[in-house]
Steps between C-alpha positions, in 0.01 A plus 500: 500500500670466162337239276562411132132537407253787488286622790223578248352152535187382319213367710243567770634688802345598831481873572288518818191393688144590402415641843760772449288670232154638571270638228642831382858433612780617268863419580841484336679174434843425362580163346731376223665842490172671409296760687139381516167614641252260661139601569172339596214647298149578620374152403775337710725392212875537542715640218873559445626748241821670399551757775584823319236708323565537127413870519786651703635200688343532845492176701131412522561279803590802711176690549292346222126442550245246379215615279273209407731239349769756415788656688550877484842663490556744791684752275242601237209259548562283196322166547620158397283189468565136591618434143750786523311737268470871568125542568469862610680835488307745720573811293406331170242245621379404153851422373702247702835418342431171327861466394628463857496182701655385826638148516271269694591195707258206540398465865321221683393466862483155655430398858598845624822530297570733206692373198636692202602351166834625374659454161788732405346565159142534621372167368178362657502214754633169370330298770216537745570594858486172697249465784665364813176338609467316169864406436501222760174308437598229748425752777135595504489785754334813358631856548232579757638227726809711569564819693579805293868528409522877523600675715559251783679230302678709237843657486674740260868567435588805292793566266697186572801417275348169390415385146189277461705212362700483824174445686390233252829315539407436861246249369733209419729583793392299804843480666491861618213438744733361765741793482277797417177404676657284775279207408557192714406275206637552150220495240528321168380589152251222426382615156570775250399582145490793260167543321490798264514813721479300824768342713333244725659319790417313819723525807472237771598520866598153627314383808764478773271274703494232231758242397367517145721742302208560260260608774437875483367716781440789259474551126516842336347515152632804311453656158698790359302699243785639298759671718254737664365292785453158652181363651518215748260265677615332822392142566555403861422645841398851391369466140546869424576670170734780410633721225849642475561759229798700378440797266785707349486872572789582267826342389637472854223425752167323543200519731397179674154390612409212731151387605363200687148360487444323832207256551220631720431335831200270493187705542674837462330711233714811545734613226738637764734251671475473881798602710625147572503408132669824411773448759567146377524598133719800575737295714527187288446608140503872419867554575633195319521652152703795626769256612565446130507875442799532731689274257366654177592856600870419489506212252705504181346330197716210383438432133679163499449358852687204638193297595481183702368199312164503681439865403633515147216363288204697644708813550620521143161395366344794680754740354426371153123535562548859620654613171156521335407806709779721367377666182776761497868478584642643819635807319222553247331843517119502503 
């Protein structure tokens, strides 16, 4: 997908699920055109560093090991700490190279999801990672009132030709539900506003059983945190929550993450959803987002769209809001 803006977007981005990484795990990652290493140290903390050892360039994510809170290069045993410093050279143990440092990436884990802060120039986070169970205070259910999202209610799509802004632009577009998702009722955008790094909107599904055009059978409350991901709370028959995230791998493709938090049955204390709940969520909800993907894979970005009157104001307002997350131009080298 060719777009007139950079893929090196500033913000918080999802890079996996916590359950994928046990203590001592070391693995390679690639995001924003950079080779990275992710590891969980012996205390359980997760860290992401520049992937290639500063000694002779080996990729630490392929065969590296955890030693305390450090990760050890598989080539010559050089160790690197959570702050990126060289902490140990085995054949000169009293003289680590204090002049070398790997770039570090701030990482946070929340409700089983892993988020990485990215800024093309390495600047620290500009805003705190939002908590999906605190963003919608009108809904009081706590995290332990839901089944675990991973692995049963999570899906992953790898190396898709989709820029995060294309995903965000789905927010003000309610007309596509009829055509893409085969919805029998066309939803309406009830509210929308841009507040700093957040795009907030409420989508309503008219109640087909009512003569009142303002009666809604379902309301979806959604917040985009930058362009990295959206969190949503459903108000209606199911009252579930979800996250949908799009994280650039390089200047052509992104990885996509989707997780649902489904309310536990009354009296059920298990973290694992029962079969009937799992079947319902898989059938009715888990496949829906990939309907959009079938459009995005082949979509051409239109810089000056011919919008209908009902779409124009929120659509263009979102595009203007999105400009704040591009700290470099599309062609700027990093």
